[in-house]
C-alpha positions in Angstrom: 0.0 0.0 0.0 1.3 3.5 -0.9 1.9 5.6 2.2 0.1 9.0 2.5 3.4 10.8 2.7 4.6 9.5 -0.6 1.3 10.5 -2.3 1.4 14.1 -1.1 2.6 16.7 -3.5 1.7 19.0 -6.3 2.6 17.8 -9.8 2.8 19.9 -13.0 2.1 17.9 -16.2 3.4 19.5 -19.4 2.3 18.0 -22.7 0.9 19.4 -26.0 -1.3 16.3 -26.4 -4.7 16.7 -24.5 -5.1 12.9 -24.5 -1.7 12.3 -22.8 -2.5 15.0 -20.3 -5.9 13.5 -19.5 -4.5 10.0 -19.0 -1.6 11.1 -16.8 -3.8 13.5 -14.8 -6.4 10.7 -14.2 -3.8 8.2 -13.0 -2.1 10.6 -10.6 -5.3 12.2 -9.2 -6.6 8.7 -8.3 -3.4 8.3 -6.2 -4.2 11.5 -4.3 -1.8 13.9 -6.0 -2.7 17.5 -6.8 -2.3 18.0 -10.5 -1.9 21.2 -12.6 -1.4 21.2 -16.3 0.3 23.2 -19.1 -0.1 22.7 -22.8 3.3 24.0 -23.8 6.7 25.1 -22.4 5.9 28.8 -22.2 2.7 28.1 -20.1 4.7 25.7 -17.9 7.3 28.3 -17.0 4.6 30.8 -16.3 2.8 28.3 -14.1 6.0 27.6 -12.1 6.7 31.3 -11.6 3.2 31.8 -10.3 3.0 28.6 -8.1 6.1 26.3 -7.7 5.3 22.6 -7.5 6.9 19.4 -6.2 7.5 17.6 -9.5 7.4 18.4 -13.2 6.3 15.7 -15.7 7.6 17.2 -19.0 7.0 16.0 -22.5 10.3 16.2 -24.4 9.0 16.9 -28.0 6.7 20.0 -28.1 6.4 22.8 -30.7 8.0 26.2 -30.1 9.7 25.3 -26.8 10.6 21.7 -26.4 11.4 19.9 -23.1 15.1 20.5 -23.5 14.6 24.3 -23.5 12.1 24.1 -20.6 14.6 22.1 -18.5 17.3 24.6 -19.3 15.1 27.5 -18.1 14.1 25.7 -14.9 17.6 24.8 -14.0 19.3 28.0 -15.2 17.2 31.1 -15.4 14.4 30.7 -12.9 15.0 31.7 -9.3 13.0 29.0 -7.6 12.9 28.8 -3.8 13.4 25.0 -3.8 14.6 22.3 -6.0 12.0 20.8 -8.3 12.6 17.3 -9.8 12.0 16.9 -13.6 10.7 13.7 -15.1 11.0 13.7 -18.9 8.3 11.9 -21.0 9.4 10.8 -24.4 8.3 8.5 -27.3 10.2 5.3 -28.0 11.3 6.7 -31.4 12.4 10.1 -30.0 16.0 11.2 -29.9 18.2 10.1 -27.0 17.2 11.7 -23.7 20.8 12.0 -22.5 20.9 15.7 -23.5 17.9 16.4 -21.2 19.5 14.6 -18.3 22.7 16.6 -18.9 20.6 19.8 -18.8 19.4 18.9 -15.3 16.4 16.5 -15.7 16.3 13.8 -13.0 14.7 10.8 -14.8 12.7 9.8 -17.9 9.9 7.5 -18.9 8.9 6.4 -22.4 5.5 6.5 -24.0 3.1 4.7 -23.9 3.5 4.9 -20.1 2.4 2.1 -17.9 0.6 2.9 -14.7 3.0 1.0 -12.4 6.1 2.5 -13.9 4.7 6.0 -13.9 3.7 5.8 -10.3 7.0 4.2 -9.2 9.1 7.0 -10.9 6.8 9.7 -9.5 7.1 8.2 -5.9 10.9 8.0 -6.4 11.3 11.6 -7.4 9.0 12.9 -4.8 11.1 11.1 -2.2 14.1 12.8 -3.6 12.3 16.1 -3.4 11.2 15.6 0.2 14.7 14.5 1.2 16.3 17.6 -0.4 13.7 19.9 1.3 14.5 18.3 4.7 18.2 18.7 4.1 17.8 22.3 3.1 15.7 23.0 6.1 18.3 21.4 8.4 21.0 23.5 6.8 18.9 26.7 7.3 18.3 25.9 10.9 22.0 25.2 11.5 22.9 28.5 9.8 20.3 30.4 11.8 21.5 28.7 15.1 25.2 29.6 14.4 24.3 33.1 13.4 22.3 33.7 16.5 24.9 32.0 18.7 27.8 34.1 17.4 25.7 37.3 17.5 24.8 36.6 21.2 28.4 35.7 22.0 29.6 39.2 20.9 27.7 41.0 23.7 29.6 39.5 26.7 32.9 39.5 24.8 32.6 43.2 24.0 31.7 43.9 27.6 34.7 41.9 28.8 36.9 43.8 26.4 35.7 47.1 27.9 36.2 45.9 31.5 39.7 44.7 30.7 40.6 48.0 29.1 39.5 49.8 32.3 41.8 47.6 34.3 44.7 48.3 31.9 44.1 52.0 32.1 44.2 51.9 35.9 40.6 53.2 36.2 39.8 50.5 38.8 42.9 50.8 40.8 46.6 50.4 40.5 47.8 47.0 39.2 50.9 45.2 40.3 53.2 44.2 37.4 52.1 40.6 37.7 48.4 41.6 37.5 49.1 43.9 34.6 50.7 41.1 32.7 47.8 38.7 33.4 45.2 41.3 32.4 47.2 42.0 29.2 47.1 38.3 28.3 43.4 38.1 29.1 42.7 41.1 26.9 44.7 39.7 24.0 42.9 36.3 24.3 39.5 38.1 24.5 40.2 40.1 21.4 41.3 37.0 19.5 38.0 35.2 20.5 36.0 38.3 19.6 37.7 38.4 16.2 36.9 34.7 15.6 33.3 35.2 16.5 33.0 38.2 14.2 34.6 36.3 11.4 32.2 33.3 11.9 29.2 35.7 12.0 30.3 37.3 8.7 30.9 33.8 7.1 27.4 32.6 7.9 25.9 35.9 6.7 27.5 35.3 3.3 26.4 31.6 3.2 22.9 32.3 4.3 22.5 35.0 1.7 21.9 37.7 4.3 24.9 39.8 3.4 24.0 43.1 1.7 26.8 45.0 0.2 26.7 48.8 -0.4 28.7 49.5 -3.5 30.3 52.9 -4.1 33.5 54.2 -5.6 36.4 53.2 -3.4 39.9 54.7 -3.7 42.2 51.8 -3.0 45.2 53.9 -2.3 43.5 55.7 0.6 41.9 52.5 1.8 45.3 50.7 1.9 47.0 53.6 3.6 44.3 53.5 6.2 44.6 49.8 6.8 48.4 49.8 6.9 48.3 52.7 9.3 46.1 50.7 11.7 48.4 47.7 11.4 51.7 49.5 11.6 52.1 49.0 15.4 51.9 45.2 14.9 54.7 45.4 12.3 56.8 47.7 14.5 56.5 45.3 17.4 58.1 42.7 15.2 60.6 45.2 13.6 59.1 44.4 10.2 59.2 46.9 7.3 55.7 47.7 6.2 55.8 49.1 2.6 53.3 50.7 0.3 54.3 50.6 -3.4 51.7 52.3 -5.6 52.6 52.6 -9.3 49.2 53.6 -10.7 47.2 56.8 -10.3 43.9 55.2 -11.3 43.0 52.9 -8.5 39.2 53.2 -8.0 36.9 50.2 -7.8 33.2 49.9 -7.1 32.9 48.1 -3.8 31.7 48.0 -0.3 34.3 50.0 1.6 33.7 48.2 4.9 34.1 44.8 3.4 37.2 45.7 1.4 38.6 47.2 4.6 37.9 43.8 6.3 39.5 42.0 3.4 42.8 43.9 3.4 43.0 44.0 7.1 42.8 40.2 7.1 45.4 39.7 4.4 47.9 42.3 5.6 47.4 41.2 9.2 48.1 37.6 8.2 51.2 38.7 6.4 52.5 40.5 9.5 51.4 37.6 11.8 53.3 34.9 9.9 56.4 37.0 9.1 59.1 37.0 11.7 61.7 39.1 9.9 62.0 41.1 6.7 59.1 43.0 5.3 55.5 43.1 4.1 54.9 45.0 0.9 51.6 46.1 -0.6 51.5 47.1 -4.2 48.9 47.4 -6.9 48.8 47.9 -10.7 46.0 48.0 -13.3 46.2 45.3 -15.9 44.2 44.0 -18.9 46.0 40.8 -19.7 45.4 38.0 -17.2 47.7 35.0 -16.8 46.3 31.5 -17.5 45.6 30.8 -13.8 43.6 34.1 -13.5 41.7 33.5 -16.7 40.6 30.0 -15.6 39.3 31.3 -12.3 37.5 34.2 -14.1 35.5 31.8 -16.1 32.3 33.4 -17.3 33.6 36.9 -16.9 34.8 39.1 -19.8 38.6 39.2 -20.3 38.2 42.7 -21.7 37.5 44.1 -18.3 40.3 46.0 -16.7 41.3 44.6 -13.4 43.3 46.2 -10.6 45.8 43.8 -9.1 46.6 44.3 -5.4 49.5 42.2 -4.1 50.4 41.6 -0.4 53.9 40.1 -0.4 55.7 38.9 2.7 59.1 37.4 3.5 57.6 34.8 5.8 58.2 31.0 5.8 55.9 30.4 2.8 53.0 27.9 2.5 53.5 24.2 1.6 52.4 23.2 -1.9 49.9 20.7 -0.5 48.1 23.4 1.5 47.9 26.0 -1.2 45.1 24.2 -3.2 42.7 24.3 -0.2 43.8 27.3 1.7 40.7 29.4 0.7 38.3 26.7 1.7 36.2 26.7 4.8 37.8 25.6 8.1 41.1 24.7 6.4 43.8 25.4 8.9 47.4 25.6 7.9 50.2 23.7 9.5 51.9 26.8 10.9 51.8 27.0 14.7 50.1 30.4 14.5 47.3 29.2 12.2 43.8 30.3 13.3 40.3 28.9 12.8 40.6 28.5 9.0 37.8 31.0 8.4 39.8 34.2 7.6 40.9 33.3 4.1 37.6 31.7 3.3 35.9 34.9 4.2 38.4 36.8 2.2 37.5 34.7 -0.9 33.8 35.3 -0.3 34.3 39.1 -0.1 36.5 39.1 -3.3 33.9 37.0 -5.2 31.1 39.3 -4.1 33.0 42.0 -5.8 33.3 40.0 -9.1 37.0 39.4 -8.6 39.3 36.5 -7.6 42.0 35.9 -5.1 45.2 34.0 -5.9 48.3 32.8 -4.0 51.9 32.4 -5.1 54.1 30.9 -2.4 57.3 29.0 -2.0 58.7 27.5 1.2 61.5 29.7 2.6 60.8 32.5 0.2 57.5 34.0 1.4 54.0 34.4 0.0 52.2 36.7 -2.3 48.4 37.0 -2.0 46.9 38.6 -5.2 43.5 40.2 -5.3 42.0 41.1 -8.7 39.2 43.6 -8.7 37.4 45.1 -11.6 38.5 48.7 -12.1 35.9 51.5 -12.7 35.8 52.9 -16.2 
């Protein structure tokens, strides 16, 4: 006996033959499914936009817009809130359905359809649909939980930071040298934890699609001068040379200034953190010709666009080759003893991609690393 859960769902039947539509509709309605119909591809897309369904039964050979084109639109152009399985219906003498499957259809059935085979394939694809919906819901709940958790964690961490600052400033009484040292360590650890929480919160905002960027013209020269000025004390503490090398007058990009500030603070801060002697150099140039590595990562974007290349070069220990391929992935920690949570470079990549750019790495053990950010220049 078919369970009620497997027989629930709204199904859209698309076929230019009224007889085929009537037959399939009758079979499925007797099983308890809710059926809507469309006589051609254009009507089917309009129906999906107005009222998304749980499954599409799609005739492959139709005039004007065939099943291939409808599948392509559903999988590519339409912004549907959830995944909708597609079951292609084709005649025995029709062309191979492999192209339809390559375009994103999930299964096919040949005419004349048999009741048992039709119902089995429908149940199978609806199970797929329900499983994917449950998975997506779990993912949304997890993202919401982490987002709320990290947001709530910020409040006590910020409060602790203010209290520790008051201790350091002597506002709550004179501290002994030992207490001052302990408070300094506590304050540094608290700041590190707050930074980690802020990074995690930003990562989940990007992943949940809740990140809104405010694009405006941004002068990279001024922005990088600001960031290096803020990070200069860290470089001075390690007696590192922090250099700005600007060779281009035109250095404006359209971007979210706050996010670009976060990006370069991360990259330059990392360069200082992992470099024990020598220098950290920031330079940028505008360029039209991209190397093969850049072109492959800019797939789908016009090579005629002028990009500004921002390089952050350090004289640190370098990054092992086996770590370079995954260094921008989520929670990928490096082998260096100072490596953090593995979220900073992942967030950097998300920020760069949100600006229609790419981020690259050139590194060699013992010779330092160069992080390269390519951003579209304003025209």
